C-alpha positions in Angstrom: 0.0 0.0 0.0 1.2 3.5 -0.9 1.2 6.3 1.6 -1.6 8.1 -0.3 -3.9 5.0 -0.1 -4.4 5.8 3.5 -6.6 8.8 2.6 -10.3 8.4 2.4 -12.4 8.8 -0.7 -15.6 10.9 -0.8 -16.9 9.9 -4.2 -18.5 12.8 -6.0 -20.1 10.6 -8.7 -18.9 12.7 -11.5 -19.1 10.7 -14.8 -16.4 9.8 -17.3 -16.6 11.8 -20.5 -14.6 11.5 -23.7 -11.4 13.5 -24.1 -12.1 16.0 -26.8 -10.2 15.4 -30.1 -8.6 18.9 -29.7 -6.3 17.1 -27.3 -4.0 14.8 -29.3 -3.8 11.1 -28.6 -0.9 8.7 -29.2 -2.5 6.0 -31.4 -3.1 3.1 -31.6 -3.9 2.8 -28.0 -0.8 1.1 -26.4 -2.7 -1.4 -24.2 -5.5 -2.2 -26.6 -2.8 -3.1 -29.1 -1.4 -5.6 -26.5 -4.8 -7.2 -26.1 -5.8 -5.7 -22.8 -9.4 -6.7 -21.8 -11.2 -3.4 -22.0 -14.4 -5.1 -23.2 -16.5 -4.6 -26.2 -17.0 -1.0 -27.3 -15.3 0.4 -24.3 -13.5 3.7 -24.9 -10.3 4.1 -22.9 -9.9 7.8 -24.0 -12.1 9.1 -21.1 -11.6 10.9 -17.9 -13.8 12.6 -15.2 -15.5 15.8 -16.2 -13.4 18.2 -14.2 -10.2 16.3 -15.2 -11.0 16.8 -18.9 -11.8 20.5 -18.2 -8.4 21.0 -16.5 -6.6 19.1 -19.3 -8.0 21.6 -21.8 -6.8 24.4 -19.6 -3.4 22.9 -19.5 -3.3 22.7 -23.3 -4.1 26.4 -23.4 -1.4 27.2 -20.9 1.1 25.2 -22.9 0.3 27.1 -26.1 0.8 30.4 -24.3 4.3 29.3 -23.1 5.3 27.5 -26.3 2.8 27.6 -29.3 4.9 25.0 -31.2 4.1 22.3 -28.7 0.9 20.4 -27.7 -0.1 17.8 -25.2 -0.7 14.2 -26.4 -2.4 11.6 -24.2 -0.8 8.2 -24.0 -3.4 6.6 -21.6 -6.4 7.7 -19.6 -9.1 5.6 -17.9 -8.1 2.1 -17.2 -10.5 -0.6 -15.8 -9.1 -2.9 -13.0 -9.0 -5.9 -15.4 -6.8 -3.9 -17.7 -4.6 -2.9 -14.7 -4.1 -6.5 -13.8 -3.4 -7.5 -17.4 -0.8 -4.8 -17.7 0.9 -5.5 -14.3 1.2 -9.2 -15.2 2.4 -8.3 -18.7 5.1 -5.9 -17.4 6.4 -8.4 -14.8 6.6 -11.0 -17.6 8.5 -8.6 -19.9 10.9 -7.7 -17.1 11.6 -11.3 -16.4 12.3 -11.9 -20.1 14.7 -9.0 -20.1 16.6 -10.5 -17.2 16.4 -14.1 -18.4 14.1 -15.3 -15.7 11.4 -18.0 -16.3 8.8 -17.5 -13.6 7.5 -21.1 -13.7 11.1 -22.4 -13.1 12.1 -20.0 -10.3 13.3 -21.8 -7.2 15.1 -18.9 -5.6 12.6 -16.0 -5.7 15.1 -13.3 -4.9 15.4 -12.0 -8.5 11.7 -12.4 -9.2 10.7 -10.6 -6.0 13.1 -7.7 -6.9 11.4 -7.4 -10.4 8.0 -7.4 -8.8 9.1 -4.7 -6.4 10.5 -2.6 -9.2 7.3 -2.9 -11.2 5.2 -2.1 -8.1 7.0 1.3 -7.9 5.4 2.2 -11.2 2.2 0.1 -11.5 -0.5 0.3 -8.9 -1.9 -2.9 -7.5 -5.1 -4.0 -9.3 -6.8 -5.1 -6.1 -10.5 -4.7 -5.9 -10.5 -3.0 -2.5 -12.6 0.2 -3.0 -10.4 2.0 -0.4 -7.3 1.6 -2.6 -8.2 1.9 -6.3 -5.5 2.1 -9.0 -5.3 5.8 -10.0 -6.2 5.2 -13.6 -9.2 3.2 -12.6 -10.7 6.3 -11.0 -10.7 8.3 -14.2 -8.6 10.9 -12.5 -5.2 10.0 -13.9 -3.7 10.7 -17.3 -0.4 9.7 -18.9 0.8 12.2 -21.5 3.7 13.8 -23.2 4.6 16.7 -25.5 4.4 16.6 -29.3 5.8 19.0 -31.9 4.1 20.7 -34.8 4.6 17.6 -36.9 2.4 15.7 -34.4 5.3 13.4 -33.2 6.4 13.1 -29.6 9.5 15.0 -28.7 12.3 13.3 -26.8 11.7 13.6 -23.0 14.8 11.6 -22.1 12.9 8.4 -21.4 10.0 6.4 -22.7 6.6 6.4 -21.0 6.2 3.2 -18.8 9.9 2.6 -18.6 10.8 0.8 -15.4 13.9 2.6 -13.9 15.3 5.7 -12.3 15.4 7.7 -15.6 11.6 7.9 -15.3 11.7 10.1 -12.2 10.5 13.6 -13.0 13.7 15.2 -11.8 16.1 12.6 -13.0 18.0 15.1 -15.2 18.0 18.0 -12.7 21.5 17.2 -11.5 22.8 16.2 -14.9 21.6 19.5 -16.3 24.3 21.2 -14.2 26.9 19.5 -16.3 25.9 21.7 -19.2 25.1 18.7 -21.4 22.8 20.1 -24.0 20.7 16.9 -24.2 20.3 16.6 -20.5 19.4 20.3 -20.2 16.8 19.9 -22.9 15.3 16.8 -21.3 15.1 18.5 -17.9 13.5 21.7 -19.4 10.9 19.7 -21.3 9.9 17.7 -18.3 9.7 20.9 -16.3 7.5 22.5 -18.9 5.1 19.6 -18.8 5.0 19.7 -15.0 4.5 23.5 -15.0 1.5 23.5 -17.3 -0.2 20.6 -15.5 0.4 21.8 -12.0 -0.7 25.3 -12.9 -4.2 24.0 -13.5 -4.4 21.8 -10.4 -2.9 18.4 -11.4 -0.4 16.6 -9.2 2.5 14.6 -10.6 3.4 11.0 -9.7 6.8 11.0 -7.8 8.2 8.2 -10.0 6.8 9.0 -13.4 7.4 12.2 -15.4 4.3 11.4 -17.6 1.7 10.7 -14.9 -0.6 13.4 -13.6 -3.9 13.3 -11.7 -6.6 15.4 -10.2 -9.0 14.3 -7.5 -7.6 10.8 -6.7 -5.7 9.7 -3.5 -2.3 10.6 -4.9 -3.6 14.1 -5.8 -5.1 14.5 -2.3 -1.9 13.4 -0.6 0.3 15.9 -2.6 -2.2 18.7 -2.1 -2.6 18.0 1.6 -6.3 17.5 1.1 -8.3 15.6 3.7 -9.8 13.2 1.1 -9.9 12.3 -2.5 -13.1 12.9 -4.6 -12.8 10.1 -7.1 -12.9 6.4 -6.5 -12.8 3.5 -9.0 -15.3 3.7 -11.8 -16.7 0.2 -11.7 -19.8 0.4 -13.9 -18.3 2.2 -16.9 -17.5 -0.9 -18.9 -20.9 -2.4 -18.3 -22.6 0.8 -19.4 -20.7 0.9 -22.6 -21.3 -2.8 -23.4 -25.1 -2.3 -22.9 
């Protein structure tokens, strides 16, 4: 359990709404492409009403600071079944990367280390309503910056990468070395954080791309007494019907 999961949730029952197409998306959707179980006709490009409103404000703020750049959403609402699918998938991929076969593991030391590393980036898909995964609440969004050509700019690390380079301030110390690439990565991450925080979002401490408004992480970083968004559990059923 993360420290922010200790905060209570006072659900406001605000619905999920589609992210307007004026906000760019990185398509095809990365997890749908892997076969994640969203369910028939379920749209993952949705967030809570006020989260979408603030995302539009962040886009306006970005254009004021740098009209050549725009926001691009990588992922938004994520049902718990998708969260479980992705956690299992990432653990398996990390095992392959390190030459570990889960079914043959007798000494779990290396596997446990991989699971711990993954858990630093991926929330538990548990069904406890008191500790929902941030993306399952419709409050969290993963995004980056794109240029005028519609392509993502280099942020010094890929979205969903498991490792220290994903920390928002990873390049802060390196930027003092006057390395032009490191300086650029740091300034780009700072720009993204600036426009998102200016309109009320909070950033995940381990992920430069992850921002949320209204969930437990947001409440913890904002010193709020409670979150206002819990898991959206009926959205997939509603879309199927």
